[in-house]
mmCIF file of the N, C-alpha and C atoms, coordinates in Angstrom:
data_MODEL
# 
_entry.id   MODEL 
# 
loop_
_atom_site.group_PDB 
_atom_site.id 
_atom_site.type_symbol 
_atom_site.label_atom_id 
_atom_site.label_alt_id 
_atom_site.label_comp_id 
_atom_site.label_asym_id 
_atom_site.label_entity_id 
_atom_site.label_seq_id 
_atom_site.pdbx_PDB_ins_code 
_atom_site.Cartn_x 
_atom_site.Cartn_y 
_atom_site.Cartn_z 
_atom_site.occupancy 
_atom_site.B_iso_or_equiv 
_atom_site.pdbx_formal_charge 
_atom_site.auth_seq_id 
_atom_site.auth_comp_id 
_atom_site.auth_asym_id 
_atom_site.auth_atom_id 
_atom_site.pdbx_PDB_model_num 
ATOM 1   N N  . MET A 1 1  ? -61.876 -0.753  -4.491  1.00 0.00 ? 1  MET A N  1 
ATOM 2   C CA . MET A 1 1  ? -61.063 -1.066  -3.494  1.00 0.00 ? 1  MET A CA 1 
ATOM 3   C C  . MET A 1 1  ? -59.762 -0.682  -3.067  1.00 0.00 ? 1  MET A C  1 
ATOM 4   N N  . PHE A 1 2  ? -59.378 -0.433  -1.828  1.00 0.00 ? 2  PHE A N  1 
ATOM 5   C CA . PHE A 1 2  ? -58.097 0.103   -1.316  1.00 0.00 ? 2  PHE A CA 1 
ATOM 6   C C  . PHE A 1 2  ? -56.724 -0.482  -2.094  1.00 0.00 ? 2  PHE A C  1 
ATOM 7   N N  . ASP A 1 3  ? -55.794 -0.251  -2.012  1.00 0.00 ? 3  ASP A N  1 
ATOM 8   C CA . ASP A 1 3  ? -54.714 -0.426  -2.422  1.00 0.00 ? 3  ASP A CA 1 
ATOM 9   C C  . ASP A 1 3  ? -54.071 -1.862  -1.122  1.00 0.00 ? 3  ASP A C  1 
ATOM 10  N N  . SER A 1 4  ? -54.438 -1.605  0.194   1.00 0.00 ? 4  SER A N  1 
ATOM 11  C CA . SER A 1 4  ? -53.995 -2.470  0.912   1.00 0.00 ? 4  SER A CA 1 
ATOM 12  C C  . SER A 1 4  ? -54.826 -3.749  0.802   1.00 0.00 ? 4  SER A C  1 
ATOM 13  N N  . GLN A 1 5  ? -55.993 -3.769  0.427   1.00 0.00 ? 5  GLN A N  1 
ATOM 14  C CA . GLN A 1 5  ? -56.920 -4.894  0.201   1.00 0.00 ? 5  GLN A CA 1 
ATOM 15  C C  . GLN A 1 5  ? -56.506 -5.523  -1.012  1.00 0.00 ? 5  GLN A C  1 
ATOM 16  N N  . ARG A 1 6  ? -55.909 -4.850  -2.038  1.00 0.00 ? 6  ARG A N  1 
ATOM 17  C CA . ARG A 1 6  ? -55.637 -5.663  -3.459  1.00 0.00 ? 6  ARG A CA 1 
ATOM 18  C C  . ARG A 1 6  ? -53.925 -6.409  -2.900  1.00 0.00 ? 6  ARG A C  1 
ATOM 19  N N  . MET A 1 7  ? -52.983 -5.638  -2.279  1.00 0.00 ? 7  MET A N  1 
ATOM 20  C CA . MET A 1 7  ? -52.354 -6.279  -1.879  1.00 0.00 ? 7  MET A CA 1 
ATOM 21  C C  . MET A 1 7  ? -52.271 -7.659  -1.116  1.00 0.00 ? 7  MET A C  1 
ATOM 22  N N  . ASN A 1 8  ? -53.597 -7.443  -0.089  1.00 0.00 ? 8  ASN A N  1 
ATOM 23  C CA . ASN A 1 8  ? -53.791 -8.535  -0.032  1.00 0.00 ? 8  ASN A CA 1 
ATOM 24  C C  . ASN A 1 8  ? -54.119 -10.107 -0.602  1.00 0.00 ? 8  ASN A C  1 
ATOM 25  N N  . MET A 1 9  ? -54.828 -9.773  -1.209  1.00 0.00 ? 9  MET A N  1 
ATOM 26  C CA . MET A 1 9  ? -55.529 -10.664 -2.489  1.00 0.00 ? 9  MET A CA 1 
ATOM 27  C C  . MET A 1 9  ? -54.384 -11.278 -3.145  1.00 0.00 ? 9  MET A C  1 
ATOM 28  N N  . ASN A 1 10 ? -53.289 -10.335 -3.407  1.00 0.00 ? 10 ASN A N  1 
ATOM 29  C CA . ASN A 1 10 ? -52.136 -10.565 -4.269  1.00 0.00 ? 10 ASN A CA 1 
ATOM 30  C C  . ASN A 1 10 ? -50.703 -11.710 -3.239  1.00 0.00 ? 10 ASN A C  1 
ATOM 31  N N  . GLU A 1 11 ? -50.876 -11.221 -2.145  1.00 0.00 ? 11 GLU A N  1 
ATOM 32  C CA . GLU A 1 11 ? -50.083 -12.196 -1.449  1.00 0.00 ? 11 GLU A CA 1 
ATOM 33  C C  . GLU A 1 11 ? -49.829 -13.664 -1.514  1.00 0.00 ? 11 GLU A C  1 
ATOM 34  N N  . ASN A 1 12 ? -48.859 -14.053 -1.614  1.00 0.00 ? 12 ASN A N  1 
ATOM 35  C CA . ASN A 1 12 ? -48.580 -15.664 -2.050  1.00 0.00 ? 12 ASN A CA 1 
ATOM 36  C C  . ASN A 1 12 ? -48.977 -16.275 -0.638  1.00 0.00 ? 12 ASN A C  1 
ATOM 37  N N  . THR A 1 13 ? -49.886 -17.216 -0.682  1.00 0.00 ? 13 THR A N  1 
ATOM 38  C CA . THR A 1 13 ? -50.840 -17.578 0.803   1.00 0.00 ? 13 THR A CA 1 
ATOM 39  C C  . THR A 1 13 ? -49.601 -18.791 1.124   1.00 0.00 ? 13 THR A C  1 
ATOM 40  N N  . ASP A 1 14 ? -49.224 -19.565 0.257   1.00 0.00 ? 14 ASP A N  1 
ATOM 41  C CA . ASP A 1 14 ? -48.677 -20.826 0.603   1.00 0.00 ? 14 ASP A CA 1 
ATOM 42  C C  . ASP A 1 14 ? -47.124 -20.865 0.864   1.00 0.00 ? 14 ASP A C  1 
ATOM 43  N N  . ASN A 1 15 ? -46.624 -19.062 1.215   1.00 0.00 ? 15 ASN A N  1 
ATOM 44  C CA . ASN A 1 15 ? -45.501 -19.194 1.434   1.00 0.00 ? 15 ASN A CA 1 
ATOM 45  C C  . ASN A 1 15 ? -43.919 -19.701 0.842   1.00 0.00 ? 15 ASN A C  1 
ATOM 46  N N  . SER A 1 16 ? -44.250 -20.194 -0.493  1.00 0.00 ? 16 SER A N  1 
ATOM 47  C CA . SER A 1 16 ? -43.325 -21.315 -1.158  1.00 0.00 ? 16 SER A CA 1 
ATOM 48  C C  . SER A 1 16 ? -42.307 -20.039 -2.069  1.00 0.00 ? 16 SER A C  1 
ATOM 49  N N  . CYS A 1 17 ? -42.376 -18.899 -1.784  1.00 0.00 ? 17 CYS A N  1 
ATOM 50  C CA . CYS A 1 17 ? -41.448 -18.056 -2.770  1.00 0.00 ? 17 CYS A CA 1 
ATOM 51  C C  . CYS A 1 17 ? -40.916 -16.813 -1.476  1.00 0.00 ? 17 CYS A C  1 
ATOM 52  N N  . LYS A 1 18 ? -39.826 -17.648 -0.964  1.00 0.00 ? 18 LYS A N  1 
ATOM 53  C CA . LYS A 1 18 ? -38.972 -16.969 -0.004  1.00 0.00 ? 18 LYS A CA 1 
ATOM 54  C C  . LYS A 1 18 ? -37.402 -16.491 -0.512  1.00 0.00 ? 18 LYS A C  1 
ATOM 55  N N  . GLN A 1 19 ? -37.402 -16.202 -1.696  1.00 0.00 ? 19 GLN A N  1 
ATOM 56  C CA . GLN A 1 19 ? -36.076 -15.647 -1.975  1.00 0.00 ? 19 GLN A CA 1 
ATOM 57  C C  . GLN A 1 19 ? -36.281 -14.507 -2.489  1.00 0.00 ? 19 GLN A C  1 
ATOM 58  N N  . ALA A 1 20 ? -35.036 -14.161 -2.340  1.00 0.00 ? 20 ALA A N  1 
ATOM 59  C CA . ALA A 1 20 ? -35.147 -12.387 -3.126  1.00 0.00 ? 20 ALA A CA 1 
ATOM 60  C C  . ALA A 1 20 ? -35.481 -12.286 -4.583  1.00 0.00 ? 20 ALA A C  1 
ATOM 61  N N  . LEU A 1 21 ? -36.249 -11.568 -4.689  1.00 0.00 ? 21 LEU A N  1 
ATOM 62  C CA . LEU A 1 21 ? -36.214 -11.140 -6.221  1.00 0.00 ? 21 LEU A CA 1 
ATOM 63  C C  . LEU A 1 21 ? -35.196 -10.641 -6.696  1.00 0.00 ? 21 LEU A C  1 
ATOM 64  N N  . THR A 1 22 ? -34.626 -9.696  -6.236  1.00 0.00 ? 22 THR A N  1 
ATOM 65  C CA . THR A 1 22 ? -33.444 -8.901  -7.045  1.00 0.00 ? 22 THR A CA 1 
ATOM 66  C C  . THR A 1 22 ? -32.307 -8.920  -5.691  1.00 0.00 ? 22 THR A C  1 
ATOM 67  N N  . LEU A 1 23 ? -31.313 -8.533  -6.578  1.00 0.00 ? 23 LEU A N  1 
ATOM 68  C CA . LEU A 1 23 ? -30.107 -7.875  -5.369  1.00 0.00 ? 23 LEU A CA 1 
ATOM 69  C C  . LEU A 1 23 ? -29.362 -6.886  -6.433  1.00 0.00 ? 23 LEU A C  1 
ATOM 70  N N  . VAL A 1 24 ? -29.232 -5.753  -5.407  1.00 0.00 ? 24 VAL A N  1 
ATOM 71  C CA . VAL A 1 24 ? -28.648 -4.561  -6.113  1.00 0.00 ? 24 VAL A CA 1 
ATOM 72  C C  . VAL A 1 24 ? -27.466 -4.286  -5.527  1.00 0.00 ? 24 VAL A C  1 
ATOM 73  N N  . PHE A 1 25 ? -26.674 -3.945  -6.477  1.00 0.00 ? 25 PHE A N  1 
ATOM 74  C CA . PHE A 1 25 ? -25.515 -3.413  -6.095  1.00 0.00 ? 25 PHE A CA 1 
ATOM 75  C C  . PHE A 1 25 ? -24.798 -1.816  -6.451  1.00 0.00 ? 25 PHE A C  1 
ATOM 76  N N  . ILE A 1 26 ? -24.433 -1.382  -5.643  1.00 0.00 ? 26 ILE A N  1 
ATOM 77  C CA . ILE A 1 26 ? -24.498 0.094   -5.638  1.00 0.00 ? 26 ILE A CA 1 
ATOM 78  C C  . ILE A 1 26 ? -22.730 0.974   -5.561  1.00 0.00 ? 26 ILE A C  1 
ATOM 79  N N  . GLU A 1 27 ? -21.858 0.942   -6.540  1.00 0.00 ? 27 GLU A N  1 
ATOM 80  C CA . GLU A 1 27 ? -20.705 1.314   -6.049  1.00 0.00 ? 27 GLU A CA 1 
ATOM 81  C C  . GLU A 1 27 ? -20.574 2.933   -5.254  1.00 0.00 ? 27 GLU A C  1 
ATOM 82  N N  . ASN A 1 28 ? -20.009 3.346   -4.222  1.00 0.00 ? 28 ASN A N  1 
ATOM 83  C CA . ASN A 1 28 ? -19.940 4.760   -4.060  1.00 0.00 ? 28 ASN A CA 1 
ATOM 84  C C  . ASN A 1 28 ? -18.936 5.551   -5.058  1.00 0.00 ? 28 ASN A C  1 
ATOM 85  N N  . GLN A 1 29 ? -19.597 6.668   -5.601  1.00 0.00 ? 29 GLN A N  1 
ATOM 86  C CA . GLN A 1 29 ? -18.941 7.427   -6.507  1.00 0.00 ? 29 GLN A CA 1 
ATOM 87  C C  . GLN A 1 29 ? -18.451 8.600   -6.050  1.00 0.00 ? 29 GLN A C  1 
ATOM 88  N N  . VAL A 1 30 ? -17.115 8.718   -6.266  1.00 0.00 ? 30 VAL A N  1 
ATOM 89  C CA . VAL A 1 30 ? -16.416 9.817   -5.872  1.00 0.00 ? 30 VAL A CA 1 
ATOM 90  C C  . VAL A 1 30 ? -16.494 10.947  -7.299  1.00 0.00 ? 30 VAL A C  1 
ATOM 91  N N  . ILE A 1 31 ? -16.830 12.240  -6.523  1.00 0.00 ? 31 ILE A N  1 
ATOM 92  C CA . ILE A 1 31 ? -16.813 13.467  -7.523  1.00 0.00 ? 31 ILE A CA 1 
ATOM 93  C C  . ILE A 1 31 ? -15.558 13.753  -7.878  1.00 0.00 ? 31 ILE A C  1 
ATOM 94  N N  . GLU A 1 32 ? -14.959 14.075  -8.838  1.00 0.00 ? 32 GLU A N  1 
ATOM 95  C CA . GLU A 1 32 ? -13.749 14.065  -9.417  1.00 0.00 ? 32 GLU A CA 1 
ATOM 96  C C  . GLU A 1 32 ? -13.802 15.384  -10.206 1.00 0.00 ? 32 GLU A C  1 
ATOM 97  N N  . GLN A 1 33 ? -14.944 15.592  -10.880 1.00 0.00 ? 33 GLN A N  1 
ATOM 98  C CA . GLN A 1 33 ? -14.934 16.932  -11.916 1.00 0.00 ? 33 GLN A CA 1 
ATOM 99  C C  . GLN A 1 33 ? -16.426 16.853  -12.216 1.00 0.00 ? 33 GLN A C  1 
ATOM 100 N N  . VAL A 1 34 ? -16.822 18.214  -12.753 1.00 0.00 ? 34 VAL A N  1 
ATOM 101 C CA . VAL A 1 34 ? -18.236 18.797  -12.895 1.00 0.00 ? 34 VAL A CA 1 
ATOM 102 C C  . VAL A 1 34 ? -18.124 19.381  -14.376 1.00 0.00 ? 34 VAL A C  1 
ATOM 103 N N  . TYR A 1 35 ? -18.950 19.402  -15.094 1.00 0.00 ? 35 TYR A N  1 
ATOM 104 C CA . TYR A 1 35 ? -19.261 20.230  -16.343 1.00 0.00 ? 35 TYR A CA 1 
ATOM 105 C C  . TYR A 1 35 ? -20.032 21.676  -15.806 1.00 0.00 ? 35 TYR A C  1 
ATOM 106 N N  . GLU A 1 36 ? -19.645 22.724  -16.461 1.00 0.00 ? 36 GLU A N  1 
ATOM 107 C CA . GLU A 1 36 ? -20.237 23.729  -16.292 1.00 0.00 ? 36 GLU A CA 1 
ATOM 108 C C  . GLU A 1 36 ? -21.847 23.568  -16.761 1.00 0.00 ? 36 GLU A C  1 
ATOM 109 N N  . PRO A 1 37 ? -22.412 24.489  -16.289 1.00 0.00 ? 37 PRO A N  1 
ATOM 110 C CA . PRO A 1 37 ? -23.703 24.409  -16.555 1.00 0.00 ? 37 PRO A CA 1 
ATOM 111 C C  . PRO A 1 37 ? -24.339 23.781  -17.817 1.00 0.00 ? 37 PRO A C  1 
ATOM 112 N N  . ASP A 1 38 ? -23.534 24.961  -18.553 1.00 0.00 ? 38 ASP A N  1 
ATOM 113 C CA . ASP A 1 38 ? -23.921 24.880  -19.823 1.00 0.00 ? 38 ASP A CA 1 
ATOM 114 C C  . ASP A 1 38 ? -23.500 23.433  -20.873 1.00 0.00 ? 38 ASP A C  1 
ATOM 115 N N  . THR A 1 39 ? -22.571 22.596  -20.232 1.00 0.00 ? 39 THR A N  1 
ATOM 116 C CA . THR A 1 39 ? -22.112 21.824  -20.585 1.00 0.00 ? 39 THR A CA 1 
ATOM 117 C C  . THR A 1 39 ? -22.974 20.636  -20.399 1.00 0.00 ? 39 THR A C  1 
ATOM 118 N N  . ALA A 1 40 ? -23.203 20.662  -19.282 1.00 0.00 ? 40 ALA A N  1 
ATOM 119 C CA . ALA A 1 40 ? -23.639 19.555  -18.490 1.00 0.00 ? 40 ALA A CA 1 
ATOM 120 C C  . ALA A 1 40 ? -25.249 19.486  -19.138 1.00 0.00 ? 40 ALA A C  1 
ATOM 121 N N  . PHE A 1 41 ? -25.891 20.473  -19.410 1.00 0.00 ? 41 PHE A N  1 
ATOM 122 C CA . PHE A 1 41 ? -27.366 20.785  -19.957 1.00 0.00 ? 41 PHE A CA 1 
ATOM 123 C C  . PHE A 1 41 ? -27.507 19.656  -21.076 1.00 0.00 ? 41 PHE A C  1 
ATOM 124 N N  . ILE A 1 42 ? -26.120 20.234  -22.454 1.00 0.00 ? 42 ILE A N  1 
ATOM 125 C CA . ILE A 1 42 ? -26.590 19.522  -23.310 1.00 0.00 ? 42 ILE A CA 1 
ATOM 126 C C  . ILE A 1 42 ? -25.828 18.018  -23.394 1.00 0.00 ? 42 ILE A C  1 
ATOM 127 N N  . ARG A 1 43 ? -24.958 17.926  -22.454 1.00 0.00 ? 43 ARG A N  1 
ATOM 128 C CA . ARG A 1 43 ? -24.214 16.228  -22.436 1.00 0.00 ? 43 ARG A CA 1 
ATOM 129 C C  . ARG A 1 43 ? -25.312 15.356  -21.632 1.00 0.00 ? 43 ARG A C  1 
ATOM 130 N N  . GLY A 1 44 ? -26.027 16.094  -21.001 1.00 0.00 ? 44 GLY A N  1 
ATOM 131 C CA . GLY A 1 44 ? -27.343 15.397  -20.325 1.00 0.00 ? 44 GLY A CA 1 
ATOM 132 C C  . GLY A 1 44 ? -26.857 14.824  -18.987 1.00 0.00 ? 44 GLY A C  1 
ATOM 133 N N  . THR A 1 45 ? -25.535 15.495  -18.162 1.00 0.00 ? 45 THR A N  1 
ATOM 134 C CA . THR A 1 45 ? -25.093 14.915  -17.057 1.00 0.00 ? 45 THR A CA 1 
ATOM 135 C C  . THR A 1 45 ? -24.508 16.196  -16.933 1.00 0.00 ? 45 THR A C  1 
ATOM 136 N N  . ALA A 1 46 ? -24.099 15.902  -15.223 1.00 0.00 ? 46 ALA A N  1 
ATOM 137 C CA . ALA A 1 46 ? -22.962 17.084  -14.892 1.00 0.00 ? 46 ALA A CA 1 
ATOM 138 C C  . ALA A 1 46 ? -22.048 16.436  -14.671 1.00 0.00 ? 46 ALA A C  1 
ATOM 139 N N  . PHE A 1 47 ? -21.627 15.111  -14.622 1.00 0.00 ? 47 PHE A N  1 
ATOM 140 C CA . PHE A 1 47 ? -20.616 14.367  -14.422 1.00 0.00 ? 47 PHE A CA 1 
ATOM 141 C C  . PHE A 1 47 ? -19.862 13.479  -15.617 1.00 0.00 ? 47 PHE A C  1 
ATOM 142 N N  . PRO A 1 48 ? -18.479 14.007  -15.329 1.00 0.00 ? 48 PRO A N  1 
ATOM 143 C CA . PRO A 1 48 ? -18.079 13.352  -17.344 1.00 0.00 ? 48 PRO A CA 1 
ATOM 144 C C  . PRO A 1 48 ? -17.562 11.874  -16.976 1.00 0.00 ? 48 PRO A C  1 
ATOM 145 N N  . GLU A 1 49 ? -17.721 11.202  -15.944 1.00 0.00 ? 49 GLU A N  1 
ATOM 146 C CA . GLU A 1 49 ? -17.336 10.077  -15.222 1.00 0.00 ? 49 GLU A CA 1 
ATOM 147 C C  . GLU A 1 49 ? -18.576 9.481   -15.799 1.00 0.00 ? 49 GLU A C  1 
ATOM 148 N N  . LEU A 1 50 ? -19.826 9.834   -15.945 1.00 0.00 ? 50 LEU A N  1 
ATOM 149 C CA . LEU A 1 50 ? -21.042 9.272   -16.243 1.00 0.00 ? 50 LEU A CA 1 
ATOM 150 C C  . LEU A 1 50 ? -21.416 9.456   -17.545 1.00 0.00 ? 50 LEU A C  1 
ATOM 151 N N  . ASP A 1 51 ? -20.638 10.241  -18.407 1.00 0.00 ? 51 ASP A N  1 
ATOM 152 C CA . ASP A 1 51 ? -20.846 10.722  -19.864 1.00 0.00 ? 51 ASP A CA 1 
ATOM 153 C C  . ASP A 1 51 ? -20.494 9.816   -20.674 1.00 0.00 ? 51 ASP A C  1 
ATOM 154 N N  . LYS A 1 52 ? -21.794 8.642   -21.124 1.00 0.00 ? 52 LYS A N  1 
ATOM 155 C CA . LYS A 1 52 ? -21.152 7.417   -22.003 1.00 0.00 ? 52 LYS A CA 1 
ATOM 156 C C  . LYS A 1 52 ? -21.942 7.707   -23.514 1.00 0.00 ? 52 LYS A C  1 
ATOM 157 N N  . PRO A 1 53 ? -21.199 7.067   -24.342 1.00 0.00 ? 53 PRO A N  1 
ATOM 158 C CA . PRO A 1 53 ? -21.584 7.201   -25.316 1.00 0.00 ? 53 PRO A CA 1 
ATOM 159 C C  . PRO A 1 53 ? -22.820 6.182   -25.523 1.00 0.00 ? 53 PRO A C  1 
ATOM 160 N N  . LEU A 1 54 ? -23.874 6.600   -26.565 1.00 0.00 ? 54 LEU A N  1 
ATOM 161 C CA . LEU A 1 54 ? -24.945 5.931   -27.189 1.00 0.00 ? 54 LEU A CA 1 
ATOM 162 C C  . LEU A 1 54 ? -24.684 5.211   -27.930 1.00 0.00 ? 54 LEU A C  1 
ATOM 163 N N  . CYS A 1 55 ? -24.519 3.788   -27.798 1.00 0.00 ? 55 CYS A N  1 
ATOM 164 C CA . CYS A 1 55 ? -24.225 2.657   -28.771 1.00 0.00 ? 55 CYS A CA 1 
ATOM 165 C C  . CYS A 1 55 ? -25.405 2.812   -29.220 1.00 0.00 ? 55 CYS A C  1 
ATOM 166 N N  . VAL A 1 56 ? -26.528 2.761   -30.840 1.00 0.00 ? 56 VAL A N  1 
ATOM 167 C CA . VAL A 1 56 ? -27.562 2.492   -31.335 1.00 0.00 ? 56 VAL A CA 1 
ATOM 168 C C  . VAL A 1 56 ? -27.254 1.032   -32.117 1.00 0.00 ? 56 VAL A C  1 
ATOM 169 N N  . GLY A 1 57 ? -27.961 0.354   -32.102 1.00 0.00 ? 57 GLY A N  1 
ATOM 170 C CA . GLY A 1 57 ? -27.523 -1.127  -32.693 1.00 0.00 ? 57 GLY A CA 1 
ATOM 171 C C  . GLY A 1 57 ? -26.601 -2.007  -32.161 1.00 0.00 ? 57 GLY A C  1 
ATOM 172 N N  . GLY A 1 58 ? -26.228 -1.771  -31.154 1.00 0.00 ? 58 GLY A N  1 
ATOM 173 C CA . GLY A 1 58 ? -25.145 -2.929  -30.368 1.00 0.00 ? 58 GLY A CA 1 
ATOM 174 C C  . GLY A 1 58 ? -23.790 -2.144  -30.900 1.00 0.00 ? 58 GLY A C  1 
ATOM 175 N N  . MET A 1 59 ? -23.043 -3.107  -30.541 1.00 0.00 ? 59 MET A N  1 
ATOM 176 C CA . MET A 1 59 ? -21.756 -2.932  -30.687 1.00 0.00 ? 59 MET A CA 1 
ATOM 177 C C  . MET A 1 59 ? -20.876 -2.911  -31.682 1.00 0.00 ? 59 MET A C  1 
ATOM 178 N N  . LYS A 1 60 ? -19.762 -2.299  -32.272 1.00 0.00 ? 60 LYS A N  1 
ATOM 179 C CA . LYS A 1 60 ? -19.131 -2.688  -33.653 1.00 0.00 ? 60 LYS A CA 1 
ATOM 180 C C  . LYS A 1 60 ? -18.518 -3.739  -33.550 1.00 0.00 ? 60 LYS A C  1 
ATOM 181 N N  . GLY A 1 61 ? -18.762 -4.685  -34.787 1.00 0.00 ? 61 GLY A N  1 
ATOM 182 C CA . GLY A 1 61 ? -17.940 -5.925  -34.656 1.00 0.00 ? 61 GLY A CA 1 
ATOM 183 C C  . GLY A 1 61 ? -18.845 -6.946  -34.316 1.00 0.00 ? 61 GLY A C  1 
ATOM 184 N N  . GLU A 1 62 ? -19.895 -6.636  -33.861 1.00 0.00 ? 62 GLU A N  1 
ATOM 185 C CA . GLU A 1 62 ? -20.909 -7.926  -34.007 1.00 0.00 ? 62 GLU A CA 1 
ATOM 186 C C  . GLU A 1 62 ? -21.798 -8.243  -34.832 1.00 0.00 ? 62 GLU A C  1 
# 
């Protein structure tokens, strides 16, 4: 069965669902600083602003 046929079978035929399922907000980001390539590879990002610590098990004090 083609994907287009499968999509037609799954369409809501009564048109009762007319609200958006999601809303997306993406803030513009200005590049201020960039890691050196070796550091970026180790940190997993080239941008220090996006370099956030991984909190395993929730925040402290919870």
